[in-house]
N, C-alpha and C positions, 0 to 999 in steps of 0.2 A: 823629433827626428824628421828630416825632409825625405819625401818619396817622389820618385820619378816613375810614372805609370805609362805604359804603352800597350795598346790593344790593336793587334793586326790579324787579318785573315789571310791564310796562305794555302796554296794548293800542293798536295802531296803527289807529285807526278810519278814518283816511284811506286805508288800504290794504285796506278791506273788499272781498271778492270778490263775485261775482254770487250765490253761495249763502249769503251772510250771514256767511261766516267772516272773523274778524279776527285778524291775526297777533299773537302774543305776543312782546314784545321784553324782553330782559334789559338793565337799565340799571345800569352800574357807575359809582359816583362816589367819587373819592378826592380829599379836600381841595378839594371844590367843582368839580373838573373831571370830566366824565363821558365815558363811551364806551358805545355801545349795540351789541347783537348780537342777531340773530334766534334764537329758540329752535326754529325750524322747526316750530312748532305753531300751529294756528288753532282758535278757538272762536267760538261765538255770544256776542255782548255780554251777553245776558240771563243766561247761565250763569256769568258771571265774578263772583267776590266781590272787589270792589276793596279792601276792608279787609284781607282775608286774603291777597290776591294769589294766589289759587288758584281752581281750578274748583269750583263748588258741587256738593254731593251726594256720595253714597257709592257710586256706580255703579263698575263695573270700569273703564270708560273714564276716569272722573274720577280714580280711584286711580292709574292708569298715567300720566296726564298730570301729576298733582301730584307723583308720585315723580320724574318726569323733571325738573320744576322744582326739586325739593329737591336732586337730584344736581348740577344746575348751580350752585345757590347754595352748596352745600358745597364744590364744586370751586373756586369763586372764593375762599372764605374759607380753604381749605387752602393755595392758592397764595399768598394774602396773608400768611399766617402764616410760610410758608417763606421768602419774601422778607424778611420782618421779622426773622427769626432770622439770616439771612445779612447783615442790615444793607445790603441792596441798595436802590437808589432805586426807589420804587414809584409807578407811575402807573396810571390806569384803562385806558389803551391797552395797557400791558404785561400786565395781568391778562386783558384781552380776548384778546390774542394767545396767551397761555398756554392759555386755554380752547379756542380753535379750532385750536390746534396750529401756529400761525405763529411762536410764540416759540422762539428757539433755546435749546436746553438748555446751561446752563453748568455746568462742574464747578469745584469750589473746593478750594484747596490744603489747608487744615486738614482738611476732610472726607476727602480722599484720604489724607492723612497718618495719620489715625485708622484708616482701613481697612487701610493698610499695617501699622500697629502691631498690629492684631488678628491679621493673618496671621502676623506675627513671634511673637506670643504663642502662637498655636496650634502653631508650629513648635518651641517650647522642648523640648529633650530629643532632638530628631531633627535639625533643621536649624540651630537657634539655641540660644544659652545664655540663661539668665535675665538675665545681665549685659548681653547685647546688647539684649534687650527694654527693660531699664531705661534704657539709653543712648538708645534711640529715643524713649522717653517723655520724657526730659529735653530732647531736641532739639525735640520737639513743644511742650512748655511754653515753651521759649525763643522759638520761632517765634511763638507766640501773643502773647507779651509784645512782640516786635518789631512785629507788625502793629498792636497797640494803640498803641504809643508813636509809631511812624513814620507810620501811616496812619489811626489812630483807627478801625479796623475789626476785626472778629473773624475775618474770612476774606477771601480774595481770589481772583478768578477765575484759573484756570490760564493763560488766554490773555493775561493782563495781566503775566505774569512775563517778565523780560528781564535782560540783563546789569546794568542799573542797579539792579534789585531785589536781585540777588545781591550786588553790591558794597555796597549799604547794609546788607544782612543781615550780611555779613562784618565791616563796620565796627562794627555794633552788638554783635556777639558779642565782638569784641576789646576794645571800650571798656567795655561794660556788665559783662562778666564777667572782664575782665583776662586774656583767653586769648592764648596765644602762637600763632604761625603754625600749627603742626601741630594744635593743639587746635581752632582755628578751621576748619581743613580737614576735621576729622572731622565737624563740624556741617554743613558744606557738602556733604560726601559723603553724609550721611544725606538731606539735601534732594534731592540729585541722584538718589539711588536711588528716592526717592518719585516724582520727576518721570518717571523711566524706567518705573516701575510704571504711572503714569498713561498713558504713551505706549503701553505694551503693551495697556492696556485701551481704547485709542482715545479717551481723554478729551481728548487734546491732540495736535496734529500737529507743531508746531515745538518743538524742544528748546531751552529758554532757556540751557542749559549748553553749547550748541554752541560750540566753540573757547574755552571758558572753562577756564582752568587751575586744577586743584584738587590740585596735587602737594605732597607733603610735602617738607620740607627735612631734609637729613641733620643729625642732632644727635649730640653726644658723650654717650653713655650714662654716667651716674654709676656708679661701682663702687669697691670697696675694694681697696687694695693689700695685698700679703702681710703687711706690717707691721701695718696696721690690722686685718686679720682676726685676726692673732696676739694683738693687744691685747684684742680682744673675747673670743676663745677662752680666754685665760689669766685673765681677770678673774672673780673670785668675787663674786657679789652677795649682800648680806644679804637683800634683798627676794626672796622666793620667786617672785613674779610676774616679776621681771626675769630671774631665772635661767632660767625656762621660756621666756621670749621669746628670750633669748640662744640657747638650744638650738634653738628652731624656726628662728631666723634663720640660724644657722651651718649647720643642715641644708640650708636653701635654697642657701646659698653653695656647698655641696658636691654639690648635685643639680640646681640650676637650675629647680626646680619653681615655677610661678607660684602665687600665693595661691589663686586659684579652683580649682586642681587639688589643691593641698596640703590644703585644708579637707575634701576628699572622700576622701582616702587612708585606707584601713583596713588592719589587719594583713594582710588577704588580698592587698593590693596588692604585698606583698613576696613574691617567688617566686625559685626557683633558676634561674639563667641557664645559658647553654650552657657556661659555664666552671665550673659547680658552685657559684658564689658567689651571694650575694644581689643581686637586681636589683629595681628598682621598675618595674612595667609598668602603664601606665594609658592611657586615651584622653583627650586634651586637650579640655576643655570648649569652648575658643575655636574650635578648628579641626576637632575630631573626629579628629585624627591620632593614631595610636598612638605612644607614646613609651616607650622602654626605657632605663633608666639603671642601670648597675652601681653598687652602693653602695661608696663609698670608706670606708676604716676609720673616719674621723671621723663620717661619716653613719651608719655601721653602729652605732657606739658610742651614738649618740643614740637610735637605734631601740631598741636593747637596754635603754637606761636607762628607757624608758617602756613597756616590754613589759607590765609588770604594774601600770601606773599606774591607780588606781581611776577617775580622771576619764576617761581614755582608754577604759577598759573599758566604762563606762556609755554613752559616746557612740559607741562602736565606731570610734574614731579611732586613727590610727597615732601621732599626736603631739598634745599639748595645744594645739590651734590655737584661738585666740579670734578675735574680729572683726578684720578688716584695719585698721580705724580705730584700735582699741586697740593692736594690734601696732605700728603706725607711731608712735603717741604714745609708747609705752614705748621704742621704738628711739631716739627723740630723747634720752631720759634716758640710755640706754646709751652713745650717742655722746658725750654730755657727760661722763659718768663715766670713759670711756676716753680722753678728750681727743682726740677725732676731730672735726675741724672740717669736717664734711660732713653734709648732710641725708640721713640713712639711712632708707630705707623697705624694705618686703619686696621690692619690685621691684629695688632695688639689689642684694639678695642674688642674684637671678637674673642680673643683669648681671655680678656678681662671678664667678659660676660660669663664664660665657661668656668672660670676659677673664682675670682673675688665675689662676683654677684650671685652665682648659683651654687656651685659645689661647696664652697666655703660655708655657705649659709644653710647647708643641709638638703638642698634640692637633689633628689635621686638622680644618679647618673643616666638612667634610662630616659628620664624626662628631659634632661639636658641634651641628650643625643637627639631626641625627637625635635627639640626646638632648633638645634643647630643644623638639622637636615642631614645628619650623617647616615650613610648607608650601612655602617657597621659600628657596633658598640666599641670595637677595638680602637677605632679612631678617637672616640670620646675618652677612652681610658688613659690616653696620653695626658689629659688634663688632670685626671685623678692622681697621676704620678707626681704632677706639679704640686698638688695639695699635700701629698705625702711628704714631699721635700720641705714644704712650708711647716708641716707639723713637726718634722724632725728638727728644723732650726728653732722652732718655738720651744720644743722640749729641751734643747740644748740651753737656751736662755733660762728656762725654768730651773734646770739643774744647777746652773751657775747661781741663780737667785737663792735656791734652797741651801747651797753650800755657804753662801754669804750669810744667810739668816742663821744657819747652824753655828757659824763661826762667831757671830755677834752674841748669840745666846751663851756660848761657852765663855766668851770674854766677860759677860755680865755675871755669870756664876762664879768665875774666878775672882772678880772684884768683891762679891759678897762674902766669899770665904776668906779673903785676905785681910 
């Protein structure tokens, strides 16, 4: 909407006092509708310059009064521009109320979200990781697109948020970006954190997320079987890039290290453990938790292979780790060449360590949790559910085998008696 603003100072001659003083009024006009407010100043009519709308002369009293009028005019224009940027409906009465302090201060969602993200950015390296900051920035951009598409505004007042708004945002995220339930919940949790930040700052009293469920659903984590791992390990690739990616991926399968931590490992990350063998000790970027992982022979062999690699030496890396995007792209090629019908990513390597390499082989879940650097055992229990699923499928196959065996035995007995 377009707005036409006019700010004028007028004399109320009808209110002239006995001493000849006439009050000065400020007239605010927006799109033809006006509101007036007293400036709490009086002057003699003969001293007023109606063209300039200021007191005549260069005396100290004239300068002080004219400065006061300048401040009032600037205040109105500043408030007008603020409302214009927020795309809020503007009236002359609203600008008048803002000037005299009657207007209630409103806080806006996008503005608060940006403040939250600045705090997250300042906390990188101590409280947050850069990946966390990037995720919050993505959340903010998607929220802005939602506001434009659904409400045709750039921002919205905090007090206007409710369950209906959250439901619409959830639906927007799922449809616009093809997000599954858990991914959608991540965006809602970002929004929820920003709302709670606003509540701590007393910007909003009522929590729009009150009694709103933002729970994740348990999912089966993708992982490789022992046979699939073996196929990749034994495969020799002609392309040097694929051979390097294979080594990096297999290393993750035997250590469970996430990409964000893997890319920061240096030769100094390998140290002698309590058993005299090589361990990798590092602090997880995501949680800040200290993780200690004994190197299994396969992982140790990969570390030794790249000990004097020129590329690793220049970058001071433990392994030749490239971008996560490229690694995952090359893993698609590797899966195809190894005839593995699964979408393999670097994170699948971490899941494989938790399932096929450790839990399946009887490593206690508490130990696995420590090595993965989880802050809660509940996170690790997701993998144990995967193992339960595998056990269930294995038992189904056993049941079929036993039925087949029983049927064969019955047929043999029938042949003997016939």
